[in-house]
C-alpha positions in Angstrom: 9.8 -34.0 16.1 6.9 -35.6 17.9 7.5 -37.0 21.4 5.9 -40.5 21.6 4.5 -41.8 24.9 6.2 -44.8 26.4 8.7 -45.0 23.6 5.9 -45.8 21.1 8.0 -44.9 18.1 10.7 -47.3 19.1 9.5 -50.1 21.3 13.0 -50.7 22.4 13.4 -47.2 23.8 13.5 -46.8 27.5 10.4 -45.8 29.4 10.2 -42.1 30.2 11.3 -41.3 33.8 8.3 -41.0 36.1 8.5 -37.7 38.1 8.7 -37.9 41.9 5.3 -37.1 43.4 5.4 -34.5 46.1 2.4 -33.7 48.3 1.6 -29.9 48.3 2.7 -28.5 51.7 3.2 -25.0 53.1 6.8 -23.9 53.0 7.9 -25.7 49.8 10.1 -23.5 47.6 9.0 -24.2 44.0 9.8 -22.8 40.6 7.1 -22.8 37.9 8.8 -24.0 34.7 6.7 -22.0 32.2 7.0 -18.6 33.9 10.1 -19.0 35.9 8.3 -17.7 39.0 10.0 -18.9 42.2 8.2 -18.8 45.4 7.2 -20.4 48.7 3.9 -22.2 49.0 1.8 -20.1 51.5 -1.5 -21.9 50.9 -3.4 -24.3 48.7 -7.1 -24.3 47.8 -9.7 -25.9 45.5 -10.8 -23.7 42.6 -13.0 -24.7 39.7 -12.6 -28.4 40.5 -8.8 -28.3 40.8 -6.1 -27.8 43.4 -4.3 -24.4 43.2 -1.1 -23.5 45.0 -0.2 -19.9 45.9 3.5 -19.1 45.7 5.0 -16.0 47.4 8.3 -14.7 46.0 11.1 -12.9 47.9 9.5 -9.6 47.4 6.2 -10.6 48.9 4.3 -10.9 45.6 2.0 -13.8 45.1 0.8 -15.9 42.1 -1.5 -18.9 41.8 -0.7 -22.0 39.8 -2.6 -25.2 39.2 -1.0 -28.2 41.0 0.3 -31.1 39.0 3.1 -31.0 36.6 5.4 -28.1 35.6 7.3 -27.4 38.9 10.9 -27.7 40.0 11.8 -28.5 43.6 15.5 -27.9 44.3 16.0 -28.1 40.5 14.3 -31.4 40.2 11.1 -31.7 38.1 8.2 -33.0 40.3 4.5 -33.6 40.2 2.6 -31.8 42.9 -0.2 -34.0 44.4 -2.9 -33.7 47.0 -1.5 -32.7 50.4 -1.2 -35.5 53.0 -3.7 -35.6 55.7 -2.5 -35.5 59.4 -1.3 -38.9 60.6 -4.1 -40.8 62.3 -6.8 -38.6 60.9 -8.2 -41.5 58.9 -9.0 -39.2 55.9 -8.4 -40.5 52.4 -8.5 -38.4 49.2 -10.4 -39.6 46.2 -9.1 -39.3 42.6 -11.3 -36.2 42.2 -9.6 -34.5 45.2 -12.6 -34.8 47.5 -12.4 -36.5 50.9 -13.2 -40.2 50.4 -16.3 -41.4 52.3 -15.6 -44.8 53.9 -18.1 -47.3 55.1 -20.8 -45.7 53.0 -23.2 -47.7 50.9 -23.8 -46.2 47.4 -26.9 -44.0 47.4 -29.9 -45.3 45.4 -29.5 -43.7 41.9 -31.2 -40.4 41.4 -33.7 -39.9 38.6 -31.3 -37.2 37.3 -28.4 -38.1 35.0 -25.1 -36.9 33.6 -24.9 -37.5 29.8 -21.6 -37.6 28.0 -20.9 -38.0 24.3 -19.4 -41.5 24.3 -18.0 -44.5 26.1 -14.5 -43.0 26.5 -15.9 -39.8 28.1 -17.9 -41.9 30.5 -14.9 -44.1 31.5 -12.7 -41.0 32.2 -15.4 -39.4 34.3 -15.9 -42.6 36.2 -12.2 -43.1 36.8 -11.7 -39.7 38.4 -15.2 -38.9 39.8 -16.5 -42.4 40.4 -16.4 -42.3 44.2 -18.2 -38.9 44.3 -20.9 -40.1 41.9 -21.6 -43.3 43.9 -21.9 -41.3 47.1 -24.3 -38.9 45.4 -26.2 -41.5 43.5 -25.5 -40.0 40.1 -25.4 -42.2 37.0 -23.3 -41.2 34.0 -24.6 -42.4 30.6 -22.9 -42.2 27.1 -25.0 -40.7 24.3 -22.9 -42.1 21.5 -23.1 -38.7 19.8 -25.1 -35.5 20.1 -26.6 -35.1 16.6 -30.2 -35.6 18.0 -29.6 -34.1 21.4 -32.9 -32.3 21.3 -34.8 -35.5 20.6 -33.0 -37.4 23.5 -33.8 -34.6 25.9 -37.5 -34.6 24.9 -37.7 -38.4 25.4 -36.1 -38.1 28.8 -38.7 -35.5 29.8 -36.7 -33.4 32.3 -38.4 -31.9 35.4 -37.3 -30.4 38.7 -37.1 -33.9 40.1 -35.5 -35.3 36.9 -32.7 -33.1 35.8 -30.0 -33.5 33.2 -26.3 -32.4 33.2 -24.8 -32.8 29.7 -21.1 -32.6 28.8 -20.4 -31.9 25.1 -17.1 -32.2 23.3 -15.7 -29.3 21.2 -18.3 -26.8 22.3 -16.9 -23.5 21.0 -18.3 -20.5 19.2 -19.5 -21.1 15.7 -19.4 -24.9 15.7 -22.2 -27.4 14.8 -22.0 -28.4 18.5 -23.0 -24.9 19.6 -26.0 -25.0 17.2 -27.1 -28.4 18.5 -26.9 -27.2 22.1 -28.9 -24.0 21.3 -31.6 -26.1 19.7 -31.6 -28.6 22.6 -32.1 -26.0 25.2 -35.4 -25.0 23.5 -37.0 -28.4 24.2 -40.0 -28.0 26.6 -39.0 -28.7 30.1 -35.3 -28.0 29.5 -35.3 -24.5 31.0 -33.9 -24.7 34.6 -33.8 -28.5 34.5 -31.1 -29.1 31.9 -27.5 -27.7 32.0 -25.3 -28.3 29.0 -21.6 -27.5 29.4 -18.7 -28.2 27.1 -14.9 -28.3 26.8 -12.9 -27.0 23.8 -11.2 -30.3 22.9 -11.9 -32.3 19.7 -12.1 -35.4 21.8 -12.1 -36.1 25.5 -8.6 -37.7 25.1 -7.2 -34.2 24.7 -8.5 -33.3 28.1 -5.7 -35.4 29.6 -2.6 -33.3 30.1 0.1 -34.4 27.6 2.7 -34.7 30.5 0.6 -37.6 31.9 1.5 -39.6 28.8 5.1 -38.4 28.8 4.7 -36.2 25.8 5.1 -32.4 25.3 1.8 -32.0 23.4 -1.0 -33.9 21.6 -0.1 -34.4 18.0 -1.8 -32.1 15.4 -4.0 -34.3 13.2 -4.8 -33.0 9.7 -8.4 -32.2 8.8 -10.2 -35.1 7.2 -8.4 -37.6 9.3 -10.2 -39.3 12.1 -8.6 -37.7 15.2 -8.2 -40.9 17.3 -6.9 -42.8 14.4 -4.4 -40.1 13.6 -3.2 -39.9 17.2 -2.6 -43.6 17.5 -0.8 -43.5 14.1 1.4 -40.7 15.4 2.2 -42.8 18.5 3.2 -45.7 16.2 0.4 -47.9 17.7 -2.1 -50.1 15.9 -5.0 -47.9 14.6 -6.8 -49.7 11.8 -9.8 -51.1 13.6 -12.3 -50.2 16.3 -10.5 -52.8 18.5 -7.2 -50.9 18.0 -8.8 -47.7 19.1 -10.2 -49.3 22.2 -6.9 -50.8 23.2 -5.1 -47.5 22.6 -7.6 -45.7 24.8 -7.2 -48.3 27.5 -3.5 -47.6 27.5 -4.0 -43.8 27.6 -6.7 -44.1 30.4 -4.4 -46.3 32.5 -2.0 -43.3 33.0 -4.8 -41.3 34.7 -4.9 -41.7 38.5 -6.1 -38.3 39.8 -7.8 -35.0 38.8 -4.5 -33.1 38.6 -3.7 -35.0 35.3 -6.7 -33.5 33.6 -7.1 -30.0 32.0 -9.0 -27.3 34.0 -11.4 -26.9 31.1 -12.8 -30.4 31.8 -12.4 -30.4 35.6 -14.5 -27.4 36.1 -17.3 -28.5 33.8 -17.7 -31.9 35.4 -17.7 -30.4 38.9 -20.3 -27.9 37.8 -22.6 -30.5 36.4 -22.3 -32.6 39.7 -23.1 -29.5 41.7 -26.1 -28.8 39.4 -27.6 -32.2 40.1 -26.9 -32.4 43.8 -27.7 -28.9 45.0 -30.1 -28.7 48.0 -32.0 -26.1 46.1 -33.9 -28.7 44.0 -33.4 -32.0 45.8 
């Protein structure tokens, strides 16, 4: 039986209980639900664009887990969020997990760009990394598909001062996306100036952790059915028109408030593209 977000199957159903948010802190005794590992937080760190907590059990053994959902604190399911800064430090944490820069005017846009496949990809990246992108002067642009990625890159004319970071959906071995990327990287000027990375999901919607929507997993959509249409149908939401798809996406996007609600396979790729465009090595 499918779990439907926000009582979508029955609009009279109660809203799912929102988990208590607990800032990661040294000394918390946590249980990882999936593995049953119980341990005390001994440190936290950023790895691959995400917050990782290191738990030490009573035998002195340690294991690392991504922060976010999937933990019990004194038997209560909780969501682990960014650690609080010291009182009076004035530091704020952005949705991406970076320290927010205050009183800073957005940098003039670089010639370099991040390209994503579509509008929804761009909106998700903006919601989580928008602060970082404005500080760095990076513009995210939707491609509306990658079928002619090589032609788009050739028209952009990449160079050491005009680089491209490109995020591709469903980039896995043996797919048409892989063949498109291989062809695109042969465009003159692309070598060293274009980085193309991908995530394994059919659509960027899937890069949002299911627990963020209050479901156990994204629905499995039969081949031959438009994935977004099938998802909204499974949720019991309107799905017949492009407007329905847009409204459904807006509801899904509204649940995302920070990087811990996204899958590591997307987090790491976006962080890597930002690093590629902002490295002192070529700016």
